[in-house]
MARVOZA-864134 format. One record per residue (C-alpha): residue number from 0; x, y, z. Coordinates in steps of 0.02 Angstrom, whole numbers. Layout:
MARVOZA-864134
NUM,X,Y,Z .
...
***
This chain:
MARVOZA-864134
0,-2818,3876,-5008 .
1,-2923,4013,-5066 .
2,-2962,4143,-4971 .
3,-3044,4320,-4996 .
4,-2958,4468,-4946 .
5,-3016,4583,-4814 .
6,-2967,4760,-4771 .
7,-2862,4771,-4602 .
8,-2920,4826,-4436 .
9,-2813,5003,-4425 .
10,-2759,4938,-4243 .
11,-2637,4813,-4341 .
12,-2544,4907,-4473 .
13,-2385,4887,-4443 .
14,-2379,4746,-4322 .
15,-2336,4604,-4473 .
16,-2498,4512,-4426 .
17,-2611,4406,-4538 .
18,-2791,4386,-4461 .
19,-2837,4207,-4516 .
20,-3001,4071,-4452 .
21,-2991,3919,-4361 .
22,-2987,3796,-4500 .
23,-2869,3904,-4566 .
24,-2757,3873,-4432 .
25,-2783,3686,-4412 .
26,-2761,3646,-4567 .
27,-2593,3740,-4554 .
28,-2573,3673,-4419 .
29,-2485,3825,-4336 .
30,-2456,3929,-4193 .
31,-2516,4096,-4156 .
32,-2365,4202,-4207 .
33,-2292,4097,-4315 .
34,-2209,4153,-4491 .
35,-2309,4122,-4624 .
36,-2271,4153,-4824 .
37,-2435,4192,-4906 .
38,-2447,4203,-5077 .
39,-2574,4326,-5188 .
40,-2625,4272,-5357 .
41,-2522,4331,-5504 .
42,-2450,4482,-5384 .
43,-2293,4399,-5260 .
44,-2306,4360,-5083 .
45,-2296,4436,-4911 .
46,-2211,4362,-4748 .
47,-2334,4381,-4613 .
48,-2367,4318,-4434 .
49,-2546,4200,-4388 .
50,-2626,4282,-4286 .
51,-2812,4221,-4252 .
52,-2969,4329,-4316 .
53,-3098,4407,-4199 .
54,-3257,4333,-4249 .
55,-3172,4172,-4286 .
56,-3250,4152,-4470 .
57,-3167,4056,-4608 .
58,-3140,4081,-4788 .
59,-3060,4253,-4765 .
60,-2879,4341,-4703 .
61,-2828,4512,-4663 .
62,-2644,4566,-4707 .
63,-2519,4673,-4645 .
64,-2435,4701,-4791 .
65,-2267,4780,-4699 .
66,-2148,4633,-4784 .
67,-2195,4617,-4967 .
68,-2090,4554,-5120 .
69,-2036,4698,-5247 .
70,-2197,4774,-5329 .
71,-2317,4738,-5192 .
72,-2264,4876,-5083 .
73,-2397,5061,-5079 .
74,-2519,4967,-5189 .
75,-2698,4974,-5142 .
76,-2714,4807,-5144 .
77,-2878,4793,-5027 .
78,-2985,4858,-5159 .
79,-2919,4758,-5300 .
80,-3013,4590,-5236 .
81,-2867,4474,-5223 .
82,-2882,4297,-5167 .
83,-2732,4213,-5064 .
84,-2685,4050,-5157 .
85,-2558,3968,-5058 .
86,-2495,3986,-4872 .
87,-2365,3904,-4786 .
88,-2273,3883,-4633 .
89,-2089,3936,-4659 .
90,-1933,3922,-4543 .
91,-1846,4058,-4453 .
92,-1669,4093,-4397 .
93,-1581,4239,-4297 .
94,-1497,4351,-4409 .
95,-1327,4379,-4412 .
96,-1292,4533,-4537 .
97,-1419,4585,-4688 .
98,-1374,4709,-4796 .
99,-1512,4835,-4878 .
100,-1549,4991,-4993 .
101,-1645,5121,-4895 .
102,-1789,5208,-4999 .
103,-1792,5391,-4921 .
104,-1928,5551,-4938 .
105,-1815,5663,-5054 .
106,-1648,5722,-5064 .
107,-1616,5831,-4919 .
108,-1658,5664,-4817 .
109,-1524,5610,-4887 .
110,-1393,5710,-4861 .
111,-1433,5769,-4684 .
112,-1433,5620,-4595 .
113,-1279,5506,-4551 .
114,-1256,5340,-4608 .
115,-1214,5273,-4418 .
116,-1353,5354,-4353 .
117,-1486,5297,-4493 .
118,-1405,5136,-4464 .
119,-1477,5136,-4275 .
120,-1658,5223,-4318 .
121,-1667,5054,-4440 .
122,-1604,4933,-4314 .
123,-1740,4996,-4196 .
124,-1865,4978,-4331 .
125,-1828,4802,-4382 .
126,-1817,4730,-4223 .
127,-1912,4555,-4218 .
128,-1963,4593,-4397 .
129,-1980,4431,-4502 .
130,-1887,4460,-4669 .
131,-1816,4394,-4825 .
132,-1691,4419,-4950 .
133,-1775,4510,-5109 .
134,-1918,4573,-4978 .
135,-1970,4744,-4954 .
136,-2016,4833,-4788 .
137,-2123,4979,-4746 .
138,-2094,5077,-4618 .
139,-2252,5184,-4571 .
140,-2165,5230,-4412 .
141,-2176,5447,-4382 .
142,-2019,5536,-4364 .
143,-1926,5425,-4486 .
144,-1841,5471,-4650 .
145,-1848,5331,-4717 .
146,-1999,5252,-4813 .
147,-1940,5085,-4886 .
148,-1832,4976,-4832 .
149,-1761,4830,-4966 .
150,-1679,4663,-4902 .
151,-1514,4641,-5032 .
152,-1447,4490,-4925 .
153,-1453,4414,-4765 .
154,-1342,4305,-4644 .
155,-1373,4164,-4649 .
156,-1446,4170,-4833 .
157,-1605,4093,-4824 .
158,-1744,4075,-4942 .
159,-1878,4058,-4782 .
160,-1877,4191,-4674 .
161,-1753,4249,-4514 .
162,-1798,4387,-4379 .
163,-1698,4516,-4334 .
164,-1646,4552,-4163 .
165,-1534,4666,-4056 .
166,-1375,4577,-4134 .
167,-1407,4572,-4287 .
168,-1286,4698,-4394 .
169,-1372,4821,-4525 .
170,-1273,4868,-4656 .
171,-1334,5007,-4795 .
172,-1264,4977,-4946 .
173,-1371,5112,-5040 .
174,-1482,5266,-5032 .
175,-1591,5331,-5139 .
176,-1748,5450,-5140 .
177,-1936,5384,-5157 .
178,-1953,5468,-5319 .
179,-1771,5382,-5411 .
180,-1844,5216,-5318 .
181,-2020,5204,-5389 .
182,-1957,5254,-5579 .
183,-1836,5105,-5585 .
184,-1978,4998,-5506 .
185,-2106,5042,-5632 .
186,-1984,5042,-5758 .
187,-1897,4879,-5713 .
188,-2073,4795,-5714 .
189,-2127,4834,-5888 .
190,-2105,4684,-6009 .
191,-2014,4801,-6152 .
192,-1921,4716,-6300 .
193,-1815,4794,-6438 .
194,-1815,4616,-6548 .
195,-1705,4673,-6695 .
196,-1592,4797,-6612 .
197,-1490,4694,-6491 .
198,-1329,4754,-6560 .
199,-1370,4942,-6571 .
200,-1435,4918,-6370 .
201,-1269,4813,-6324 .
202,-1162,4976,-6398 .
203,-1261,5098,-6323 .
204,-1245,5009,-6160 .
205,-1073,4993,-6179 .
206,-1062,5204,-6209 .
207,-1171,5236,-6051 .
208,-1093,5087,-5908 .
209,-930,5184,-5931 .
210,-997,5382,-5889 .
211,-1147,5313,-5783 .
212,-1084,5178,-5671 .
213,-872,5233,-5650 .
214,-881,5428,-5661 .
215,-735,5429,-5508 .
216,-648,5296,-5565 .
217,-621,5401,-5743 .
218,-590,5560,-5660 .
219,-439,5446,-5563 .
220,-374,5412,-5719 .
221,-401,5557,-5808 .
222,-495,5480,-5931 .
223,-671,5567,-6011 .
224,-819,5468,-6067 .
225,-948,5540,-6210 .
226,-1075,5673,-6103 .
227,-1213,5664,-6258 .
228,-1238,5535,-6393 .
229,-1366,5551,-6534 .
230,-1493,5445,-6592 .
231,-1521,5442,-6788 .
232,-1648,5356,-6885 .
233,-1820,5373,-6978 .
234,-1972,5375,-6906 .
235,-2040,5247,-6818 .
236,-1893,5123,-6815 .
237,-1888,5129,-6616 .
238,-1765,5268,-6559 .
239,-1880,5301,-6397 .
240,-1911,5128,-6342 .
241,-1732,5098,-6362 .
242,-1685,5219,-6220 .
243,-1814,5158,-6124 .
244,-1742,4990,-6111 .
245,-1567,5046,-6104 .
246,-1608,5168,-5952 .
247,-1683,5003,-5877 .
248,-1516,4903,-5900 .
249,-1422,5024,-5834 .
250,-1533,5056,-5676 .
251,-1528,5240,-5721 .
252,-1678,5385,-5695 .
253,-1736,5412,-5845 .
254,-1791,5606,-5883 .
255,-1904,5636,-6050 .
256,-1930,5807,-6115 .
257,-1987,5875,-6287 .
258,-1945,6039,-6396 .
259,-2151,6064,-6358 .
260,-2128,6058,-6171 .
261,-1988,6171,-6146 .
262,-2049,6294,-6268 .
263,-2124,6464,-6192 .
264,-2263,6605,-6231 .
265,-2151,6741,-6161 .
266,-1963,6792,-6178 .
267,-1841,6692,-6088 .
268,-1956,6574,-6040 .
269,-1910,6421,-6151 .
270,-1728,6465,-6088 .
271,-1783,6463,-5901 .
272,-1872,6295,-5921 .
273,-1730,6203,-6005 .
274,-1612,6275,-5855 .
275,-1728,6202,-5731 .
276,-1754,6032,-5806 .
277,-1554,6031,-5809 .
278,-1543,6073,-5620 .
279,-1667,5942,-5584 .
280,-1571,5789,-5682 .
281,-1424,5861,-5601 .
282,-1499,5840,-5417 .
283,-1556,5644,-5479 .
284,-1399,5626,-5540 .
285,-1330,5666,-5376 .
286,-1409,5521,-5307 .
287,-1371,5393,-5427 .
288,-1369,5364,-5647 .
289,-1452,5482,-5727 .
290,-1507,5484,-5905 .
291,-1586,5637,-5998 .
292,-1681,5612,-6152 .
293,-1737,5741,-6281 .
294,-1838,5682,-6421 .
295,-1855,5774,-6574 .
296,-1710,5867,-6545 .
297,-1730,5944,-6701 .
298,-1879,6049,-6665 .
299,-1796,6108,-6492 .
300,-1607,6145,-6580 .
301,-1630,6194,-6764 .
302,-1492,6291,-6842 .
303,-1462,6455,-6793 .
304,-1417,6502,-6971 .
305,-1565,6449,-7051 .
306,-1676,6511,-6929 .
307,-1742,6683,-6893 .
308,-1833,6653,-6743 .
309,-1733,6757,-6608 .
310,-1802,6625,-6455 .
311,-1752,6487,-6557 .
312,-1565,6534,-6563 .
313,-1555,6573,-6366 .
314,-1599,6388,-6331 .
315,-1488,6343,-6455 .
316,-1340,6446,-6342 .
317,-1433,6404,-6185 .
318,-1425,6214,-6209 .
319,-1247,6224,-6271 .
320,-1203,6324,-6114 .
321,-1268,6184,-5994 .
322,-1195,6023,-6087 .
323,-1021,6111,-6077 .
324,-1058,6154,-5882 .
325,-1096,5967,-5840 .
326,-973,5908,-5706 .
327,-850,5776,-5738 .
328,-879,5663,-5599 .
329,-1066,5698,-5637 .
330,-1162,5522,-5650 .
331,-1275,5609,-5806 .
332,-1277,5567,-5987 .
333,-1385,5666,-6127 .
334,-1458,5552,-6254 .
335,-1542,5653,-6399 .
336,-1640,5568,-6525 .
337,-1697,5662,-6741 .
338,-1745,5609,-6894 .
339,-1659,5737,-6977 .
340,-1485,5767,-6902 .
341,-1451,5884,-7063 .
342,-1593,6022,-6966 .
343,-1462,6021,-6809 .
344,-1366,6156,-6740 .
345,-1202,6102,-6792 .
346,-1115,6178,-6626 .
347,-1213,6008,-6550 .
348,-1119,5887,-6656 .
349,-949,5919,-6596 .
350,-848,5817,-6471 .
351,-876,5868,-6287 .
352,-1055,5908,-6325 .
353,-1157,5758,-6424 .
354,-993,5646,-6449 .
355,-1058,5486,-6511 .
356,-1195,5469,-6651 .
357,-1294,5293,-6678 .
358,-1363,5276,-6843 .
359,-1517,5136,-6835 .
360,-1574,5107,-7024 .
361,-1721,5025,-7057 .
362,-1738,4851,-7024 .
363,-1657,4718,-7114 .
364,-1718,4523,-7158 .
365,-1661,4462,-6994 .
366,-1716,4627,-6884 .
367,-1885,4618,-6953 .
368,-1932,4424,-6957 .
369,-1852,4446,-6773 .
370,-1976,4601,-6734 .
371,-2135,4501,-6808 .
372,-2085,4351,-6704 .
373,-2107,4469,-6528 .
374,-2273,4554,-6595 .
375,-2340,4382,-6641 .
376,-2300,4302,-6489 .
377,-2469,4313,-6376 .
378,-2560,4317,-6556 .
379,-2667,4150,-6601 .
380,-2586,4130,-6783 .
381,-2612,3997,-6874 .
382,-2486,3866,-6916 .
383,-2470,3899,-7120 .
384,-2379,4085,-7065 .
385,-2232,4107,-7113 .
386,-2153,4256,-7036 .
387,-1988,4217,-7125 .
388,-2119,4257,-7323 .
389,-2184,4400,-7192 .
390,-2007,4472,-7155 .
391,-1953,4439,-7373 .
392,-2102,4530,-7414 .
393,-2093,4689,-7287 .
394,-1955,4787,-7357 .
395,-1936,4934,-7276 .
396,-2064,4924,-7154 .
397,-1988,4993,-6977 .
398,-2076,4928,-6802 .
399,-2184,5035,-6811 .
400,-2265,4986,-6993 .
401,-2237,4805,-6912 .
402,-2358,4830,-6775 .
403,-2491,4899,-6868 .
404,-2476,4766,-7016 .
405,-2507,4646,-6846 .
406,-2616,4747,-6757 .
407,-2737,4734,-6957 .
408,-2727,4570,-6964 .
409,-2784,4515,-6805 .
410,-2936,4643,-6857 .
411,-2958,4550,-7007 .
412,-2966,4402,-6941 .
413,-3092,4456,-6788 .
414,-3202,4531,-6939 .
415,-3195,4364,-7039 .
416,-3219,4265,-6867 .
417,-3408,4193,-6885 .
418,-3425,4187,-6688 .
419,-3453,4346,-6579 .
420,-3338,4342,-6445 .
421,-3212,4245,-6510 .
422,-3062,4250,-6604 .
423,-3005,4142,-6725 .
424,-2844,4123,-6781 .
425,-2730,4232,-6885 .
426,-2689,4158,-7051 .
427,-2566,4194,-7162 .
428,-2703,4281,-7297 .
429,-2736,4430,-7152 .
430,-2550,4459,-7180 .
431,-2567,4472,-7355 .
432,-2733,4557,-7360 .
433,-2646,4686,-7213 .
434,-2483,4689,-7341 .
435,-2624,4781,-7474 .
436,-2680,4912,-7334 .
437,-2512,4942,-7220 .
438,-2386,5047,-7326 .
439,-2188,5096,-7234 .
440,-2200,5251,-7183 .
441,-2034,5284,-7252 .
442,-2128,5291,-7421 .
443,-2251,5404,-7363 .
444,-2243,5581,-7461 .
445,-2080,5510,-7564 .
446,-2027,5584,-7744 .
447,-2115,5478,-7877 .
448,-2232,5320,-7861 .
449,-2198,5188,-7731 .
450,-2320,5064,-7773 .
451,-2370,4970,-7942 .
452,-2506,4851,-7990 .
453,-2457,4680,-7956 .
454,-2412,4603,-8121 .
455,-2372,4411,-8125 .
456,-2261,4329,-8265 .
457,-2392,4237,-8309 .
458,-2480,4396,-8367 .
459,-2343,4433,-8504 .
460,-2364,4360,-8662 .
461,-2220,4280,-8754 .
462,-2068,4379,-8735 .
463,-1958,4224,-8637 .
464,-1798,4242,-8684 .
465,-1809,4419,-8596 .
466,-1918,4371,-8447 .
467,-1763,4228,-8415 .
468,-1642,4370,-8431 .
469,-1748,4505,-8333 .
470,-1763,4358,-8190 .
471,-1582,4317,-8194 .
472,-1545,4476,-8158 .
473,-1650,4528,-8063 .
474,-1742,4396,-7979 .
475,-1614,4246,-7929 .
476,-1485,4390,-7844 .
477,-1616,4444,-7727 .
478,-1709,4230,-7711 .
479,-1552,4126,-7734 .
480,-1384,4224,-7650 .
481,-1313,4064,-7627 .
482,-1282,4013,-7781 .
483,-1219,4178,-7842 .
484,-1111,4177,-7690 .
485,-1047,3999,-7746 .
486,-986,4061,-7916 .
487,-907,4231,-7871 .
488,-1077,4334,-7952 .
489,-1161,4488,-7904 .
490,-1302,4604,-7899 .
491,-1302,4705,-8084 .
492,-1289,4908,-8035 .
493,-1415,4945,-8171 .
494,-1518,4870,-8338 .
495,-1578,4976,-8480 .
496,-1725,4903,-8579 .
497,-1758,4972,-8752 .
498,-1856,4941,-8897 .
499,-2008,5007,-8984 .
500,-2166,5074,-8896 .
501,-2312,4954,-8848 .
502,-2175,4814,-8799 .
503,-2229,4775,-8642 .
504,-2048,4852,-8550 .
505,-2124,4939,-8425 .
506,-2240,4789,-8371 .
507,-2089,4686,-8372 .
508,-2003,4787,-8253 .
509,-2178,4799,-8118 .
510,-2178,4597,-8155 .
511,-1994,4579,-8093 .
512,-2029,4708,-7950 .
513,-2182,4609,-7885 .
514,-2066,4447,-7885 .
515,-1957,4501,-7781 .
516,-2053,4585,-7675 .
517,-1923,4720,-7638 .
518,-1939,4920,-7614 .
519,-2014,4989,-7790 .
520,-2006,5188,-7848 .
521,-2035,5254,-8010 .
522,-1978,5431,-8048 .
523,-2022,5512,-8211 .
524,-1965,5668,-8292 .
525,-2123,5760,-8202 .
526,-2057,5727,-8026 .
527,-1872,5775,-8076 .
528,-1889,5924,-8141 .
529,-1912,6070,-8072 .
530,-1894,6282,-8100 .
531,-1769,6309,-7956 .
532,-1589,6299,-7987 .
533,-1524,6142,-7930 .
534,-1683,6061,-7867 .
535,-1691,5933,-8004 .
536,-1532,5878,-7932 .
537,-1572,5882,-7755 .
538,-1748,5769,-7797 .
539,-1637,5650,-7871 .
540,-1513,5640,-7740 .
541,-1689,5606,-7633 .
542,-1743,5464,-7724 .
543,-1575,5386,-7693 .
544,-1580,5408,-7511 .
545,-1757,5336,-7490 .
546,-1716,5186,-7592 .
547,-1546,5136,-7482 .
548,-1661,5177,-7337 .
549,-1761,5012,-7395 .
550,-1636,4903,-7478 .
551,-1666,4791,-7578 .
552,-1750,4929,-7698 .
553,-1783,4940,-7870 .
554,-1786,5129,-7938 .
555,-1865,5130,-8107 .
556,-1835,5275,-8225 .
557,-1929,5250,-8389 .
558,-1918,5356,-8523 .
559,-1758,5381,-8469 .
560,-1704,5488,-8629 .
561,-1819,5633,-8561 .
562,-1764,5635,-8400 .
563,-1563,5643,-8454 .
564,-1493,5710,-8590 .
565,-1309,5679,-8679 .
566,-1137,5749,-8677 .
567,-1067,5708,-8824 .
568,-974,5829,-8949 .
569,-1055,5921,-9048 .
570,-1230,5937,-8977 .
571,-1319,6075,-8885 .
572,-1289,6083,-8693 .
573,-1461,6030,-8611 .
574,-1420,6099,-8436 .
575,-1512,6047,-8314 .
576,-1507,5867,-8391 .
577,-1345,5859,-8393 .
578,-1328,5912,-8228 .
579,-1438,5764,-8183 .
580,-1338,5641,-8276 .
581,-1209,5702,-8174 .
582,-1301,5660,-8008 .
583,-1361,5467,-8085 .
584,-1169,5458,-8136 .
585,-1113,5468,-7946 .
586,-1237,5387,-7865 .
587,-1242,5222,-7993 .
588,-1038,5254,-7920 .
589,-1084,5268,-7763 .
590,-1005,5432,-7722 .
591,-1216,5466,-7647 .
592,-1191,5392,-7488 .
593,-1204,5493,-7331 .
594,-1138,5428,-7164 .
595,-1308,5476,-7104 .
596,-1385,5308,-7200 .
597,-1258,5186,-7134 .
598,-1364,5058,-7075 .
599,-1326,4949,-6919 .
600,-1243,4789,-6924 .
601,-1367,4635,-6962 .
602,-1410,4528,-6807 .
603,-1254,4388,-6823 .
604,-1301,4223,-6777 .
605,-1196,4162,-6613 .
606,-1051,4058,-6672 .
607,-1074,3884,-6633 .
608,-1272,3897,-6607 .
609,-1327,3767,-6728 .
610,-1383,3835,-6884 .
611,-1511,3772,-6980 .
612,-1526,3810,-7171 .
613,-1669,3919,-7185 .
614,-1555,4060,-7054 .
615,-1412,4023,-7165 .
616,-1521,4058,-7322 .
617,-1595,4227,-7237 .
618,-1431,4278,-7168 .
619,-1347,4253,-7344 .
620,-1507,4339,-7438 .
621,-1462,4483,-7315 .
622,-1270,4524,-7326 .
623,-1306,4496,-7528 .
624,-1435,4631,-7544 .
625,-1408,4796,-7491 .
626,-1395,4876,-7636 .
627,-1506,4978,-7753 .
628,-1537,4920,-7910 .
629,-1580,5055,-8066 .
630,-1685,4982,-8184 .
631,-1710,5107,-8351 .
632,-1818,5096,-8509 .
633,-1813,5185,-8662 .
634,-1861,5194,-8871 .
635,-1717,5287,-8898 .
636,-1561,5231,-8842 .
637,-1466,5307,-8963 .
638,-1509,5492,-8861 .
639,-1425,5411,-8704 .
640,-1245,5460,-8675 .
641,-1121,5334,-8681 .
642,-1035,5339,-8513 .
643,-1208,5285,-8430 .
644,-1189,5136,-8539 .
645,-1024,5073,-8488 .
646,-990,4941,-8393 .
647,-1046,4950,-8198 .
648,-1166,5071,-8235 .
649,-1304,5004,-8344 .
650,-1191,4831,-8381 .
651,-1353,4754,-8439 .
652,-1439,4813,-8595 .
653,-1568,4701,-8633 .
654,-1666,4731,-8807 .
655,-1859,4702,-8797 .
656,-1888,4670,-9011 .
657,-2066,4679,-9098 .
658,-2183,4538,-9050 .
659,-2171,4376,-9207 .
660,-2295,4283,-9237 .
661,-2269,4155,-9076 .
662,-2267,4312,-8962 .
663,-2425,4383,-9042 .
664,-2516,4220,-9011 .
665,-2454,4223,-8867 .
666,-2521,4383,-8807 .
667,-2709,4362,-8913 .
668,-2718,4225,-8788 .
669,-2674,4324,-8641 .
670,-2789,4479,-8686 .
671,-2937,4351,-8734 .
672,-2940,4233,-8561 .
673,-3073,4335,-8500 .
674,-3156,4380,-8669 .
675,-3296,4250,-8709 .
676,-3230,4223,-8894 .
677,-3331,4125,-9044 .
678,-3276,3950,-9089 .
679,-3232,4029,-9277 .
680,-3106,4157,-9201 .
681,-2947,4077,-9231 .
682,-2826,4165,-9143 .
683,-2672,4101,-9251 .
684,-2758,4171,-9394 .
685,-2777,4336,-9328 .
686,-2572,4331,-9259 .
687,-2536,4331,-9447 .
688,-2644,4467,-9491 .
689,-2583,4579,-9339 .
690,-2394,4592,-9417 .
691,-2314,4744,-9343 .
692,-2396,4751,-9218 .
693,-2346,4787,-9034 .
694,-2444,4711,-8900 .
695,-2508,4859,-8839 .
696,-2582,4883,-8990 .
697,-2644,4687,-8989 .
698,-2723,4734,-8830 .
699,-2844,4874,-8892 .
700,-2873,4773,-9049 .
701,-2964,4639,-8932 .
702,-3038,4768,-8824 .
703,-3114,4853,-8989 .
704,-3201,4696,-9053 .
705,-3265,4690,-8886 .
706,-3363,4836,-8923 .
707,-3398,4805,-9099 .
708,-3474,4656,-9025 .
709,-3566,4747,-8888 .
710,-3620,4873,-9022 .
711,-3681,4761,-9152 .
712,-3797,4637,-9050 .
713,-3839,4739,-8891 .
714,-3799,4706,-8694 .
715,-3847,4532,-8693 .
716,-3699,4459,-8826 .
717,-3609,4338,-8754 .
718,-3466,4301,-8868 .
719,-3347,4410,-8985 .
720,-3367,4342,-9165 .
721,-3216,4317,-9302 .
722,-3291,4476,-9424 .
723,-3290,4584,-9264 .
724,-3078,4547,-9245 .
725,-3087,4608,-9451 .
726,-3188,4755,-9431 .
727,-3062,4814,-9261 .
728,-2923,4789,-9383 .
729,-2998,4915,-9491 .
730,-2963,5055,-9359 .
731,-2836,4971,-9272 .
732,-2662,5021,-9366 .
733,-2481,4960,-9320 .
734,-2370,5086,-9223 .
735,-2225,5001,-9271 .
736,-2153,5023,-9446 .
737,-1997,4954,-9531 .
738,-1879,5096,-9517 .
739,-1873,5099,-9335 .
740,-1870,4903,-9338 .
741,-1733,4886,-9433 .
742,-1628,5046,-9335 .
743,-1677,4935,-9162 .
744,-1590,4790,-9241 .
745,-1444,4879,-9328 .
746,-1419,4939,-9123 .
747,-1432,4770,-9084 .
748,-1310,4685,-9198 .
749,-1204,4815,-9145 .
750,-1226,4777,-8957 .
751,-1165,4590,-9004 .
752,-1010,4648,-9086 .
753,-980,4765,-8937 .
***
């Protein structure tokens, strides 16, 4: 039955009357004053009594929203163009006892009215009112401190309705202020999900439940619970959302502040604002659990030793004093969030203030898949979208990055839609295109290069043995961890590629990073070295911190001989290079791990739950790929320190030989794959003529031949002939000499004998 909702006559306010036409009376077979349950489209329902309309018109309804479901009270429903979807007559019984929650105007009303007096007042207000469990009664009477009465339980319990009589006993279980009630009602109505952080959310709720819900019990037992919790994590990982969800789950009143909102222009205004916030939180804690959330706390309380601003020093001292003044029995906890814990004043991080520190790392593989499932739950995605694959290629992405990725994919699907308003399905190609546009926020402004042009193994001619060794050392442990675990193998710590210049050492590393879909950081000597003492070592440590935050990761040190020095006896000290070498050795040994880089426990499958093969593989892949792999390249391995070459550091040393005749033929085929070549060109013959040519030399040779063809025949040339290649051999000379090859071969034989 669809009836249009009209405004109620002012005379019917507070009477619980429902005005309907004679046709509705006939279809319901209801009597005047019979209790009705009216369901509104998408909002809930309310209880009213049936009364005829004065104009006897059908198709319309007028409601007094005195008894409604939670969420309908206080809304201006008459302005929302609502329609009723169902009307039904409900049963009615006299209630012996009801349990209620009373919403009062303010804290003064709560403290100034005795409970027995309020119970008698409620009995008069609810007399002859039809109520139901989990409904809210709006109080319109003047002179009463109560605004809303929430029905928690009825005796006898009924899902239909019951009427309150003069003999009904009213028990008040809880009294809350209007501010707290509205805040908790809005928070409970929000649908917030924290996919991928369930374990951190549960641990945080355990820390907050005791001090917020059982403070008096803890006082009797002489136990102290943490009054301050510090959340540490990179930007966009979901710290603020986590606090909101936890506050909703523990039914706590959330007060959020930030540094810019506290700071004032005049002297002493910042401390005054901070005291005002704490006073508000203390008043709220007297009415129930309260959570004071300080976002970006590092901007509010920086280190006093490094700050020359007296205002900031006073704010830090004021916050320390206020935190020490929190009463033990108060239902109040302070939660701070920061992505720069080292910038905080050390006095804040001692027990008694911020007792616990919860580290939230970048999402792991399983966590990224869970986040993507939540983000795409209401998106029109195609059946070919593999979220596990998307999660695998988005290493280092936080929740905000994944949100931007899904939004970009949806925008691309919308732009490609042929119809104006129709939205096409989002397929895997849209995610791949978005992946090229959205980069992880943790790498923005990072040291070195964080991206490389994708290179496939097929684009590298020859070197099949070297490709296989790299795949076994880098790709196989990341993609097939179950086989390595079964055989007791682990990911190597570091790999060294050495060989003549121009033999595709850097290109091989790019191909390995492309095939693995892992984080990639390329660092050169120009990125590391600084004129300031100690800055180079600090920069290298920062590179490893960034890589550890987004594992699995590859740190590529190209031309490592120019970055590191050797500590061999008799050689001149290199100063900075030796110190950088010391930092690298410590990082390879695992000494550089900081406590703020600990990642949260990965989401584990529940024991007893059925596990499919894909979930087991993903879980094993996440557990095994938690390290950082160092890949270095050099053409002067004799300059490297012996301590760097031992097993456990650069424990896989691969020689990249100069291309032989077969390899040169493969390289020439790759270089001429997009070049129109005349049939008289024999690549086999050209490979024989290019002895001692490196891969880079062969690429330049093919480009030079194409340019000669353009110069000779004009811009309308259609193919490169053999004479062009022969002529280009006169200008392009090999960059590899026999002396260097013999030195590399001696080193390679020495490596085999070792």
